[in-house]
Biotite code that builds the C-alpha atoms (Angstrom):
import biotite.structure as struc

atoms = struc.array([
    struc.Atom([-16.068, 2.795, 9.997], chain_id="A", res_id=1, res_name="MET", atom_name="CA", element="C"),
    struc.Atom([-15.687, 0.292, 7.146], chain_id="A", res_id=2, res_name="ASN", atom_name="CA", element="C"),
    struc.Atom([-12.694, -1.955, 6.487], chain_id="A", res_id=3, res_name="LYS", atom_name="CA", element="C"),
    struc.Atom([-10.988, 0.289, 3.940], chain_id="A", res_id=4, res_name="ILE", atom_name="CA", element="C"),
    struc.Atom([-11.168, 3.270, 6.319], chain_id="A", res_id=5, res_name="ASP", atom_name="CA", element="C"),
    struc.Atom([-9.710, 1.188, 9.144], chain_id="A", res_id=6, res_name="GLU", atom_name="CA", element="C"),
    struc.Atom([-6.904, -0.013, 6.855], chain_id="A", res_id=7, res_name="ALA", atom_name="CA", element="C"),
    struc.Atom([-6.132, 3.561, 5.739], chain_id="A", res_id=8, res_name="ILE", atom_name="CA", element="C"),
    struc.Atom([-5.978, 4.764, 9.349], chain_id="A", res_id=9, res_name="ASN", atom_name="CA", element="C"),
    struc.Atom([-3.621, 1.920, 10.197], chain_id="A", res_id=10, res_name="SER", atom_name="CA", element="C"),
    struc.Atom([-1.398, 2.780, 7.209], chain_id="A", res_id=11, res_name="ILE", atom_name="CA", element="C"),
    struc.Atom([-1.334, 6.472, 8.150], chain_id="A", res_id=12, res_name="ARG", atom_name="CA", element="C"),
    struc.Atom([0.053, 5.683, 11.596], chain_id="A", res_id=13, res_name="SER", atom_name="CA", element="C"),
    struc.Atom([2.568, 3.141, 10.289], chain_id="A", res_id=14, res_name="LEU", atom_name="CA", element="C"),
    struc.Atom([6.175, 3.637, 11.348], chain_id="A", res_id=15, res_name="GLU", atom_name="CA", element="C"),
    struc.Atom([8.819, 1.327, 9.937], chain_id="A", res_id=16, res_name="CYS", atom_name="CA", element="C"),
    struc.Atom([12.064, 1.380, 7.928], chain_id="A", res_id=17, res_name="PRO", atom_name="CA", element="C"),
    struc.Atom([11.576, 2.291, 4.262], chain_id="A", res_id=18, res_name="THR", atom_name="CA", element="C"),
    struc.Atom([12.699, -1.164, 3.142], chain_id="A", res_id=19, res_name="GLY", atom_name="CA", element="C"),
    struc.Atom([9.796, -2.761, 5.011], chain_id="A", res_id=20, res_name="GLN", atom_name="CA", element="C"),
    struc.Atom([7.109, -0.270, 4.004], chain_id="A", res_id=21, res_name="LEU", atom_name="CA", element="C"),
    struc.Atom([5.830, -2.068, 0.909], chain_id="A", res_id=22, res_name="GLU", atom_name="CA", element="C"),
    struc.Atom([5.441, -5.365, 2.750], chain_id="A", res_id=23, res_name="ASN", atom_name="CA", element="C"),
    struc.Atom([3.796, -3.709, 5.778], chain_id="A", res_id=24, res_name="LYS", atom_name="CA", element="C"),
    struc.Atom([1.211, -1.821, 3.654], chain_id="A", res_id=25, res_name="VAL", atom_name="CA", element="C"),
    struc.Atom([0.345, -4.975, 1.715], chain_id="A", res_id=26, res_name="ALA", atom_name="CA", element="C"),
    struc.Atom([0.015, -6.864, 5.014], chain_id="A", res_id=27, res_name="GLY", atom_name="CA", element="C"),
    struc.Atom([-2.345, -4.253, 6.458], chain_id="A", res_id=28, res_name="ILE", atom_name="CA", element="C"),
    struc.Atom([-4.574, -4.277, 3.352], chain_id="A", res_id=29, res_name="LEU", atom_name="CA", element="C"),
    struc.Atom([-4.672, -8.070, 3.506], chain_id="A", res_id=30, res_name="GLU", atom_name="CA", element="C"),
    struc.Atom([-5.316, -8.116, 7.284], chain_id="A", res_id=31, res_name="LYS", atom_name="CA", element="C"),
    struc.Atom([-8.385, -5.885, 6.952], chain_id="A", res_id=32, res_name="TYR", atom_name="CA", element="C"),
    struc.Atom([-9.729, -7.950, 4.061], chain_id="A", res_id=33, res_name="GLY", atom_name="CA", element="C"),
    struc.Atom([-9.407, -5.087, 1.578], chain_id="A", res_id=34, res_name="VAL", atom_name="CA", element="C"),
    struc.Atom([-7.408, -7.146, -0.927], chain_id="A", res_id=35, res_name="ALA", atom_name="CA", element="C"),
    struc.Atom([-5.205, -10.213, -1.180], chain_id="A", res_id=36, res_name="GLY", atom_name="CA", element="C"),
    struc.Atom([-1.458, -9.833, -1.739], chain_id="A", res_id=37, res_name="ARG", atom_name="CA", element="C"),
    struc.Atom([-1.782, -10.793, -5.414], chain_id="A", res_id=38, res_name="THR", atom_name="CA", element="C"),
    struc.Atom([-4.187, -7.866, -5.906], chain_id="A", res_id=39, res_name="GLN", atom_name="CA", element="C"),
    struc.Atom([-1.888, -5.240, -4.360], chain_id="A", res_id=40, res_name="ILE", atom_name="CA", element="C"),
    struc.Atom([0.705, -3.304, -6.328], chain_id="A", res_id=41, res_name="ASN", atom_name="CA", element="C"),
    struc.Atom([2.907, -0.698, -4.615], chain_id="A", res_id=42, res_name="ILE", atom_name="CA", element="C"),
    struc.Atom([4.908, 1.675, -6.802], chain_id="A", res_id=43, res_name="ASP", atom_name="CA", element="C"),
    struc.Atom([7.809, 3.679, -5.449], chain_id="A", res_id=44, res_name="ARG", atom_name="CA", element="C"),
    struc.Atom([8.486, 7.031, -7.098], chain_id="A", res_id=45, res_name="SER", atom_name="CA", element="C"),
    struc.Atom([11.689, 8.988, -6.685], chain_id="A", res_id=46, res_name="MET", atom_name="CA", element="C"),
    struc.Atom([10.247, 11.875, -8.711], chain_id="A", res_id=47, res_name="MET", atom_name="CA", element="C"),
    struc.Atom([9.416, 14.333, -5.927], chain_id="A", res_id=48, res_name="ILE", atom_name="CA", element="C"),
    struc.Atom([10.736, 17.732, -4.989], chain_id="A", res_id=49, res_name="MET", atom_name="CA", element="C"),
    struc.Atom([12.949, 16.860, -2.001], chain_id="A", res_id=50, res_name="TRP", atom_name="CA", element="C"),
    struc.Atom([16.201, 14.910, -2.471], chain_id="A", res_id=51, res_name="PRO", atom_name="CA", element="C"),
    struc.Atom([16.348, 11.626, -0.597], chain_id="A", res_id=52, res_name="GLY", atom_name="CA", element="C"),
    struc.Atom([12.576, 11.282, -0.269], chain_id="A", res_id=53, res_name="LEU", atom_name="CA", element="C"),
    struc.Atom([10.349, 8.905, -2.163], chain_id="A", res_id=54, res_name="SER", atom_name="CA", element="C"),
    struc.Atom([6.624, 8.414, -2.525], chain_id="A", res_id=55, res_name="MET", atom_name="CA", element="C"),
    struc.Atom([4.783, 5.113, -2.338], chain_id="A", res_id=56, res_name="PHE", atom_name="CA", element="C"),
    struc.Atom([1.487, 4.611, -4.172], chain_id="A", res_id=57, res_name="THR", atom_name="CA", element="C"),
    struc.Atom([-0.507, 1.484, -3.311], chain_id="A", res_id=58, res_name="PRO", atom_name="CA", element="C"),
    struc.Atom([-2.969, 0.280, -5.956], chain_id="A", res_id=59, res_name="THR", atom_name="CA", element="C"),
    struc.Atom([-5.570, -2.413, -5.456], chain_id="A", res_id=60, res_name="ILE", atom_name="CA", element="C"),
    struc.Atom([-6.084, -4.281, -8.702], chain_id="A", res_id=61, res_name="LEU", atom_name="CA", element="C"),
    struc.Atom([-9.660, -4.878, -9.753], chain_id="A", res_id=62, res_name="SER", atom_name="CA", element="C"),
    struc.Atom([-10.895, -8.451, -9.776], chain_id="A", res_id=63, res_name="VAL", atom_name="CA", element="C"),
    struc.Atom([-12.366, -7.641, -13.194], chain_id="A", res_id=64, res_name="PHE", atom_name="CA", element="C"),
    struc.Atom([-9.016, -6.833, -14.799], chain_id="A", res_id=65, res_name="LEU", atom_name="CA", element="C"),
    struc.Atom([-6.747, -9.675, -15.917], chain_id="A", res_id=66, res_name="PRO", atom_name="CA", element="C"),
    struc.Atom([-3.261, -9.926, -14.415], chain_id="A", res_id=67, res_name="LEU", atom_name="CA", element="C"),
    struc.Atom([-0.604, -9.798, -17.114], chain_id="A", res_id=68, res_name="ILE", atom_name="CA", element="C"),
])
């Protein structure tokens, strides 16, 4: 299993309060050497079908794209 797969498995089994989720996911990606914290962007969307639920989408920024 490569590092990204290990990181994804760790994220899938993550249990923590919603307020800590973004920091925990970024920490896991950094721990497995997938990306540094400055390369990780986590968006939270409230636009889903069930009230009170939200969706988090982690994105790893490419080293070839400039940060603006």
